[in-house]
PLY file of the C-alpha trace (Angstrom):
ply
format ascii 1.0
element vertex 485
property float x
property float y
property float z
element edge 484
property int vertex1
property int vertex2
end_header
0.00 0.00 0.00
2.85 2.40 0.80
4.16 1.80 -2.73
0.83 2.89 -4.25
0.74 6.05 -2.12
4.17 6.96 -3.45
3.24 6.20 -7.06
0.02 8.19 -6.89
1.73 11.12 -5.18
4.54 11.22 -7.71
2.06 10.95 -10.59
0.09 14.03 -9.60
2.95 16.14 -8.32
4.99 15.59 -11.51
2.19 15.61 -14.08
0.67 18.86 -12.80
3.85 20.50 -11.51
2.70 20.58 -7.89
4.53 20.08 -4.61
3.56 19.49 -0.99
4.04 23.17 -0.15
1.41 24.10 -2.73
-0.96 21.45 -1.38
-0.45 22.86 2.11
-1.18 26.36 0.83
-4.33 25.20 -0.98
-5.73 23.57 2.15
-4.92 26.79 3.99
-7.08 28.70 1.50
-10.00 26.42 2.36
-9.57 26.86 6.12
-10.44 29.60 8.58
-11.30 29.80 12.27
-14.76 28.37 11.67
-13.73 25.48 9.42
-13.29 22.14 11.20
-11.83 20.14 8.32
-10.77 20.50 4.70
-9.44 18.14 2.05
-8.38 17.90 -1.59
-9.32 14.98 -3.83
-7.31 14.62 -7.05
-8.44 12.15 -9.70
-7.10 11.02 -13.06
-8.97 8.20 -14.79
-8.83 6.38 -18.09
-11.92 4.46 -19.22
-12.17 2.04 -22.13
-15.20 0.19 -23.49
-15.65 -2.22 -26.38
-19.01 -3.77 -27.30
-20.14 -6.27 -29.91
-23.68 -6.83 -31.19
-24.70 -9.31 -33.86
-21.05 -9.99 -34.65
-20.29 -6.32 -35.30
-18.36 -3.85 -33.19
-20.90 -1.32 -31.95
-18.59 0.73 -29.77
-14.89 1.12 -29.09
-14.14 4.20 -27.01
-11.48 5.52 -24.71
-11.99 8.54 -22.46
-9.68 10.39 -20.09
-10.93 12.51 -17.22
-9.16 14.53 -14.56
-9.97 17.02 -11.85
-9.77 18.05 -8.24
-12.44 18.59 -5.63
-12.01 20.79 -2.55
-14.17 20.32 0.54
-14.54 22.50 3.63
-16.61 21.34 6.63
-17.94 23.39 9.55
-20.03 21.23 11.89
-22.85 19.86 9.66
-22.30 22.34 6.83
-20.19 21.37 3.82
-18.84 23.58 1.07
-17.61 21.86 -2.08
-16.08 23.12 -5.31
-14.21 21.37 -8.09
-12.27 21.99 -11.28
-11.44 19.76 -14.23
-8.20 21.73 -14.73
-5.55 21.02 -12.13
-3.62 24.28 -11.86
-2.57 26.39 -8.90
-4.98 29.13 -9.95
-7.95 26.77 -10.14
-6.98 25.08 -6.88
-6.98 28.43 -5.12
-10.32 29.44 -6.62
-11.98 26.13 -5.73
-10.60 26.24 -2.18
-11.83 29.78 -1.58
-15.23 28.92 -3.09
-15.64 25.88 -0.83
-14.75 27.98 2.19
-17.15 30.78 1.26
-20.01 28.31 0.84
-19.39 27.11 4.38
-18.67 30.43 6.10
-18.44 34.14 5.43
-14.93 34.39 6.87
-12.10 35.07 4.43
-8.98 34.47 6.53
-7.12 31.30 5.59
-4.63 29.44 7.76
-1.73 27.11 7.11
-1.57 23.40 7.81
1.47 21.10 7.56
1.02 18.23 5.09
2.98 14.98 5.24
2.91 11.79 3.21
1.70 8.71 5.01
-0.58 5.71 5.13
-4.29 5.98 5.79
-4.15 4.91 9.41
-2.69 1.79 10.95
0.56 1.77 8.96
1.33 0.05 5.67
-0.92 -2.75 4.43
-0.82 -5.11 1.43
-2.14 -3.86 -1.88
-5.55 -5.47 -2.48
-5.22 -5.33 -6.27
-1.61 -5.61 -7.50
-1.41 -5.20 -11.26
1.46 -6.64 -13.33
-0.09 -5.69 -16.67
-2.65 -2.85 -16.72
-5.74 -3.72 -18.76
-5.14 -0.62 -20.89
-2.00 -2.29 -22.27
-4.10 -5.08 -23.83
-4.89 -4.18 -27.43
-8.42 -3.33 -28.53
-8.17 -6.05 -31.19
-7.51 -8.71 -28.54
-10.62 -7.60 -26.68
-12.68 -7.65 -29.87
-11.42 -11.16 -30.63
-12.61 -12.27 -27.18
-16.07 -10.80 -27.77
-16.26 -12.59 -31.14
-15.48 -15.88 -29.40
-18.31 -15.20 -26.99
-20.72 -14.51 -29.86
-19.86 -17.83 -31.51
-20.07 -19.80 -28.24
-23.47 -18.37 -27.34
-25.01 -19.24 -30.71
-23.64 -22.77 -30.49
-25.27 -23.24 -27.09
-28.77 -23.47 -28.54
-30.28 -22.69 -31.97
-32.95 -20.63 -30.22
-30.34 -18.00 -29.30
-31.04 -15.34 -31.92
-29.14 -12.34 -30.65
-25.92 -11.90 -28.68
-24.49 -8.75 -27.12
-21.12 -8.72 -25.36
-19.10 -5.92 -23.84
-15.82 -5.37 -22.05
-15.12 -2.25 -20.02
-12.19 -1.16 -17.90
-11.04 1.74 -15.78
-7.65 2.82 -14.49
-8.00 5.47 -11.80
-5.30 7.29 -9.84
-6.37 9.29 -6.79
-4.54 11.50 -4.31
-6.06 12.92 -1.12
-4.55 15.69 1.01
-6.25 16.61 4.28
-6.11 19.32 6.92
-5.26 16.53 9.37
-1.84 16.54 7.74
-1.82 13.52 5.43
-1.31 12.80 1.76
-2.58 9.37 0.72
-2.99 7.94 -2.75
-4.08 4.85 -4.61
-4.10 3.33 -8.09
-7.44 1.58 -8.69
-8.06 -0.78 -11.63
-11.54 -2.07 -12.48
-12.73 -4.40 -15.26
-15.99 -6.05 -16.26
-17.08 -8.51 -18.97
-20.79 -8.85 -19.68
-22.84 -11.13 -21.97
-26.53 -10.80 -22.92
-28.41 -13.39 -24.98
-31.90 -13.30 -26.46
-33.72 -16.56 -27.15
-36.85 -16.88 -29.29
-39.36 -19.68 -29.83
-42.84 -19.45 -31.37
-43.03 -15.72 -30.75
-41.82 -16.05 -27.15
-38.76 -13.87 -26.59
-36.63 -14.06 -23.42
-33.40 -12.47 -22.21
-30.51 -13.84 -20.16
-27.52 -11.88 -18.87
-24.38 -12.72 -16.97
-20.94 -11.31 -16.40
-18.22 -10.66 -13.90
-15.01 -8.89 -13.09
-13.42 -6.87 -10.33
-10.14 -5.11 -9.64
-8.35 -7.70 -11.74
-6.07 -8.10 -14.73
-7.29 -9.04 -18.21
-5.94 -12.55 -17.71
-8.62 -13.10 -15.03
-11.24 -13.52 -17.77
-9.09 -16.06 -19.63
-8.17 -18.19 -16.60
-9.92 -21.57 -16.88
-11.78 -19.94 -19.80
-13.93 -17.97 -17.39
-15.47 -16.06 -20.30
-17.04 -19.34 -21.46
-18.75 -19.70 -18.07
-20.25 -16.21 -18.45
-21.43 -17.04 -21.96
-23.04 -20.36 -21.06
-24.82 -18.84 -18.09
-26.31 -15.97 -20.12
-27.47 -18.39 -22.82
-28.83 -20.85 -20.25
-30.94 -18.16 -18.58
-32.41 -17.00 -21.88
-33.34 -20.54 -22.99
-34.66 -21.46 -19.52
-37.02 -18.50 -19.47
-38.67 -19.75 -22.67
-40.25 -22.55 -20.62
-41.08 -20.45 -17.54
-44.68 -20.44 -16.33
-46.53 -17.62 -14.59
-45.39 -17.11 -11.00
-47.77 -17.86 -8.15
-48.96 -15.04 -5.89
-49.58 -14.92 -2.16
-47.74 -15.35 1.14
-45.29 -18.24 1.11
-41.86 -19.42 2.19
-39.08 -18.16 -0.06
-35.58 -19.58 -0.52
-32.95 -17.17 -1.79
-30.06 -18.70 -3.73
-26.44 -17.92 -2.86
-24.45 -15.12 -4.48
-26.19 -12.40 -6.48
-29.48 -12.55 -4.46
-27.40 -10.68 -1.87
-28.51 -7.61 -3.83
-31.73 -7.82 -1.80
-29.66 -7.66 1.41
-27.69 -4.72 -0.02
-30.75 -2.70 -0.96
-33.31 -3.62 1.69
-30.96 -3.64 4.68
-27.54 -2.24 3.72
-28.63 1.26 2.76
-30.56 1.56 6.00
-27.30 0.97 7.90
-25.44 3.88 6.29
-24.50 6.57 8.79
-26.08 9.60 7.14
-29.57 8.10 7.11
-29.25 7.23 10.80
-27.78 10.58 11.81
-30.71 12.28 10.10
-33.05 9.74 11.72
-34.59 8.70 8.40
-33.63 5.01 8.55
-35.75 2.14 9.79
-32.65 1.16 11.85
-32.24 4.48 13.70
-31.49 4.11 17.45
-31.46 0.31 17.25
-27.76 -0.37 17.98
-27.51 -3.13 20.55
-31.03 -4.31 19.83
-32.23 -7.36 17.87
-33.04 -6.52 14.26
-32.74 -9.99 12.70
-32.94 -13.68 13.41
-30.14 -14.80 15.75
-28.68 -16.95 12.94
-27.96 -13.83 10.84
-24.59 -12.03 10.82
-24.07 -9.30 8.22
-20.74 -7.63 7.40
-19.39 -5.01 5.03
-15.83 -5.80 3.99
-13.79 -3.57 1.71
-10.58 -5.53 2.27
-11.18 -8.65 0.11
-8.42 -8.84 -2.54
-9.51 -8.19 -6.13
-13.20 -7.72 -5.40
-15.23 -5.10 -7.26
-16.24 -3.30 -4.07
-12.82 -3.44 -2.38
-10.52 -0.46 -1.89
-7.11 0.09 -0.33
-8.44 3.42 0.93
-11.85 5.01 0.63
-12.37 8.35 -1.12
-11.47 10.29 2.02
-8.16 8.48 2.53
-9.33 6.15 5.31
-8.28 2.50 5.13
-11.20 0.20 4.42
-12.35 -2.23 7.11
-14.29 -5.39 7.75
-17.25 -3.93 9.64
-19.71 -6.17 11.48
-23.13 -4.57 11.06
-25.38 -7.26 12.50
-24.00 -9.98 14.78
-26.22 -12.96 15.55
-29.25 -10.78 15.00
-28.03 -7.80 17.07
-27.34 -4.46 15.36
-23.71 -3.53 16.11
-23.03 -0.41 14.07
-23.40 1.71 10.97
-21.24 2.45 7.93
-19.47 5.77 8.40
-17.59 8.40 6.48
-15.60 11.10 8.31
-18.36 13.71 8.56
-21.10 11.46 9.89
-18.71 9.59 12.18
-17.66 12.84 13.82
-21.21 14.12 14.20
-22.33 10.77 15.66
-19.35 10.48 18.01
-17.88 7.35 16.47
-15.00 6.34 14.19
-14.96 6.26 10.37
-15.28 2.73 8.97
-13.61 3.40 5.60
-16.93 3.80 3.77
-16.62 7.41 2.55
-17.14 7.06 -1.20
-17.81 9.31 -4.18
-18.44 8.77 -7.88
-15.77 11.24 -9.00
-13.96 14.46 -8.12
-17.20 16.30 -8.93
-19.04 14.68 -6.01
-19.07 14.98 -2.23
-18.25 11.72 -0.40
-20.95 10.00 1.65
-21.32 6.70 3.53
-21.57 3.86 0.99
-21.22 0.08 1.06
-18.22 -1.84 -0.32
-18.79 -5.65 -0.31
-21.84 -6.44 1.83
-22.88 -9.99 2.63
-24.30 -12.37 5.22
-21.97 -14.95 6.74
-22.54 -18.65 6.13
-24.68 -20.68 8.49
-24.87 -24.38 9.26
-27.68 -25.69 7.03
-27.14 -27.73 3.89
-28.78 -25.97 0.88
-30.51 -29.19 -0.14
-31.93 -29.49 3.36
-33.29 -25.95 3.10
-35.11 -26.79 -0.15
-36.51 -30.00 1.36
-37.97 -28.06 4.28
-40.32 -26.08 2.01
-43.64 -27.65 1.09
-44.95 -24.91 -1.19
-42.84 -21.88 -1.98
-40.49 -20.00 -4.29
-36.80 -20.47 -5.01
-35.32 -17.14 -6.19
-31.92 -17.61 -7.83
-31.34 -14.18 -9.37
-32.83 -10.70 -9.19
-33.31 -7.81 -11.58
-34.56 -4.39 -10.54
-36.10 -3.27 -7.27
-37.18 -0.33 -5.15
-36.58 0.40 -1.45
-37.91 3.05 0.92
-35.09 3.72 3.41
-37.37 5.29 6.01
-39.92 2.49 6.19
-37.69 -0.33 4.98
-40.33 -1.46 2.47
-39.04 -3.05 -0.73
-40.19 -4.59 -4.01
-37.79 -6.80 -6.01
-38.33 -8.65 -9.26
-36.79 -12.11 -9.69
-35.09 -12.66 -13.06
-34.70 -16.40 -12.39
-36.98 -18.28 -10.01
-38.64 -21.69 -9.58
-41.57 -23.27 -7.78
-40.78 -25.43 -4.75
-43.32 -28.21 -4.35
-43.11 -30.83 -1.61
-39.44 -30.12 -1.00
-38.39 -30.24 -4.65
-37.47 -27.52 -7.14
-39.87 -27.80 -10.07
-40.98 -25.43 -12.84
-39.20 -22.16 -13.63
-41.49 -19.14 -13.20
-41.63 -15.64 -14.65
-42.98 -12.40 -13.28
-42.26 -13.10 -9.60
-41.74 -10.15 -7.24
-40.85 -10.16 -3.56
-42.62 -7.58 -1.41
-41.66 -6.91 2.17
-39.90 -4.85 4.82
-36.13 -5.09 5.33
-35.96 -5.29 9.14
-39.02 -7.58 9.21
-37.60 -9.94 6.58
-34.38 -10.47 8.56
-36.43 -11.63 11.53
-38.19 -14.18 9.32
-34.95 -15.96 8.34
-35.22 -19.50 9.71
-32.36 -21.31 7.93
-28.95 -20.07 6.68
-26.93 -22.22 4.30
-23.27 -23.17 4.58
-22.62 -22.07 0.99
-21.76 -18.36 1.19
-20.90 -17.05 -2.27
-20.10 -13.54 -3.44
-21.45 -12.22 -6.73
-19.39 -12.52 -9.90
-18.40 -8.84 -9.84
-21.00 -6.73 -11.64
-22.66 -4.65 -8.90
-23.13 -0.90 -9.19
-24.87 1.03 -6.42
-26.75 4.28 -6.87
-27.37 6.86 -4.14
-28.22 10.56 -4.41
-27.30 10.53 -8.09
-23.89 8.92 -7.54
-22.89 5.44 -8.75
-20.03 3.38 -7.30
-18.92 -0.26 -7.81
-19.93 -2.67 -5.02
-20.04 -6.35 -4.20
-22.81 -8.42 -2.65
-23.08 -11.95 -1.33
-25.34 -14.43 0.43
-25.56 -18.06 1.46
-28.78 -19.90 0.63
-31.53 -18.53 2.94
-34.98 -19.63 3.94
-37.39 -16.81 4.80
-40.82 -17.65 6.11
-44.02 -16.02 4.91
-42.95 -13.39 2.37
-45.51 -11.75 0.10
-44.90 -12.86 -3.47
-46.45 -10.92 -6.31
-47.04 -13.16 -9.33
-48.67 -13.27 -12.75
-50.63 -16.48 -12.29
-54.34 -15.93 -12.83
0 1
1 2
2 3
3 4
4 5
5 6
6 7
7 8
8 9
9 10
10 11
11 12
12 13
13 14
14 15
15 16
16 17
17 18
18 19
19 20
20 21
21 22
22 23
23 24
24 25
25 26
26 27
27 28
28 29
29 30
30 31
31 32
32 33
33 34
34 35
35 36
36 37
37 38
38 39
39 40
40 41
41 42
42 43
43 44
44 45
45 46
46 47
47 48
48 49
49 50
50 51
51 52
52 53
53 54
54 55
55 56
56 57
57 58
58 59
59 60
60 61
61 62
62 63
63 64
64 65
65 66
66 67
67 68
68 69
69 70
70 71
71 72
72 73
73 74
74 75
75 76
76 77
77 78
78 79
79 80
80 81
81 82
82 83
83 84
84 85
85 86
86 87
87 88
88 89
89 90
90 91
91 92
92 93
93 94
94 95
95 96
96 97
97 98
98 99
99 100
100 101
101 102
102 103
103 104
104 105
105 106
106 107
107 108
108 109
109 110
110 111
111 112
112 113
113 114
114 115
115 116
116 117
117 118
118 119
119 120
120 121
121 122
122 123
123 124
124 125
125 126
126 127
127 128
128 129
129 130
130 131
131 132
132 133
133 134
134 135
135 136
136 137
137 138
138 139
139 140
140 141
141 142
142 143
143 144
144 145
145 146
146 147
147 148
148 149
149 150
150 151
151 152
152 153
153 154
154 155
155 156
156 157
157 158
158 159
159 160
160 161
161 162
162 163
163 164
164 165
165 166
166 167
167 168
168 169
169 170
170 171
171 172
172 173
173 174
174 175
175 176
176 177
177 178
178 179
179 180
180 181
181 182
182 183
183 184
184 185
185 186
186 187
187 188
188 189
189 190
190 191
191 192
192 193
193 194
194 195
195 196
196 197
197 198
198 199
199 200
200 201
201 202
202 203
203 204
204 205
205 206
206 207
207 208
208 209
209 210
210 211
211 212
212 213
213 214
214 215
215 216
216 217
217 218
218 219
219 220
220 221
221 222
222 223
223 224
224 225
225 226
226 227
227 228
228 229
229 230
230 231
231 232
232 233
233 234
234 235
235 236
236 237
237 238
238 239
239 240
240 241
241 242
242 243
243 244
244 245
245 246
246 247
247 248
248 249
249 250
250 251
251 252
252 253
253 254
254 255
255 256
256 257
257 258
258 259
259 260
260 261
261 262
262 263
263 264
264 265
265 266
266 267
267 268
268 269
269 270
270 271
271 272
272 273
273 274
274 275
275 276
276 277
277 278
278 279
279 280
280 281
281 282
282 283
283 284
284 285
285 286
286 287
287 288
288 289
289 290
290 291
291 292
292 293
293 294
294 295
295 296
296 297
297 298
298 299
299 300
300 301
301 302
302 303
303 304
304 305
305 306
306 307
307 308
308 309
309 310
310 311
311 312
312 313
313 314
314 315
315 316
316 317
317 318
318 319
319 320
320 321
321 322
322 323
323 324
324 325
325 326
326 327
327 328
328 329
329 330
330 331
331 332
332 333
333 334
334 335
335 336
336 337
337 338
338 339
339 340
340 341
341 342
342 343
343 344
344 345
345 346
346 347
347 348
348 349
349 350
350 351
351 352
352 353
353 354
354 355
355 356
356 357
357 358
358 359
359 360
360 361
361 362
362 363
363 364
364 365
365 366
366 367
367 368
368 369
369 370
370 371
371 372
372 373
373 374
374 375
375 376
376 377
377 378
378 379
379 380
380 381
381 382
382 383
383 384
384 385
385 386
386 387
387 388
388 389
389 390
390 391
391 392
392 393
393 394
394 395
395 396
396 397
397 398
398 399
399 400
400 401
401 402
402 403
403 404
404 405
405 406
406 407
407 408
408 409
409 410
410 411
411 412
412 413
413 414
414 415
415 416
416 417
417 418
418 419
419 420
420 421
421 422
422 423
423 424
424 425
425 426
426 427
427 428
428 429
429 430
430 431
431 432
432 433
433 434
434 435
435 436
436 437
437 438
438 439
439 440
440 441
441 442
442 443
443 444
444 445
445 446
446 447
447 448
448 449
449 450
450 451
451 452
452 453
453 454
454 455
455 456
456 457
457 458
458 459
459 460
460 461
461 462
462 463
463 464
464 465
465 466
466 467
467 468
468 469
469 470
470 471
471 472
472 473
473 474
474 475
475 476
476 477
477 478
478 479
479 480
480 481
481 482
482 483
483 484
């Protein structure tokens, strides 16, 4: 990690002809007697995307973005200004603007700035990169997408359309704070996605799958992982051709392992973010130390898992990421915190201050959020259900943070009849309340699995990459909305 701080620092200071004295002076421009904290967030990112549709390249683009954001905080009030030109003049203007938004004072003060790690000393790099993805030629990526197109069509003659895309990002960040630190990071991110459309007698169905993370290009070639993505997308599309209308009513629901953790992320995770609880708008407000779930449920947020899409060496405020226990054996233990909300709530930051780019203010956000494995065998869980639904994958959904109410649509689901998985169903939705659903968990599988690496979380207009995960779960008496007459 210390190596990446040095690389990021050298990158910005050399590329934009800056030095630590100038960073110190800039932070001084943002400070005055009423300002509690100020920081600078430098960003330089390169994004590439290649997509193939019907055997033809539809898009091959490369974009470069750069900028700096300056933040000044006085108690609960935040001033923020940014510039996409990193010059001393623009730094000064942004710093003074951020300060003026926060307070009417105009007297700046100096602060010493030193290089260092983001708390706790040096730590291993979570995503070492021998060969940056940007060094792989566009033609090689196109060739991979062509292989995917051929493989998908071979899977089943009913596959009539194939879309495949590969995207990557190489981001360098540098953070300087009024607490006297400079910390930096180099953050890679890649994703491969496949979508197939199957048709039969006028019935048209879609299947999608993909994966990635903070990994090298070779990750997608290892054990021909791209073939796994292709087969899964094609399988889903073909399977949905035979799906019947979903039943409706109150019934036991089994959630599959992996991607169904998106329900945990949306229905429970957002409600555990510090800002919602500080403002008392979360269904989990004032419940720390109290039971909020079945005693067999333990939920964590962990930004320290190597190579994962939601992992970070440091968050976007320069704090090292953590493994944070949110719910332990059913008891609420804490919230996800950035610096501002942690200070106002009298607790410590958890390394969850995140932002979409230099143009955005950081806020508490999840990294990789999942429930720990339990003791039940997944097959045993299925056998315990007489009449219910087995939800393997989810599409879209909506959540009300204040009430905890949610609605999620299942993109792959099956009937469970007399302890056996039977017909695939379409049009199933799960309707419930996040805190209430956790209390209805009666069995937790021993098969914890994280998603393949495709999650993107939206909040207040900002999107950031995240990870989710879940073991197989049994939840009693959930309302299922279906299409069965």
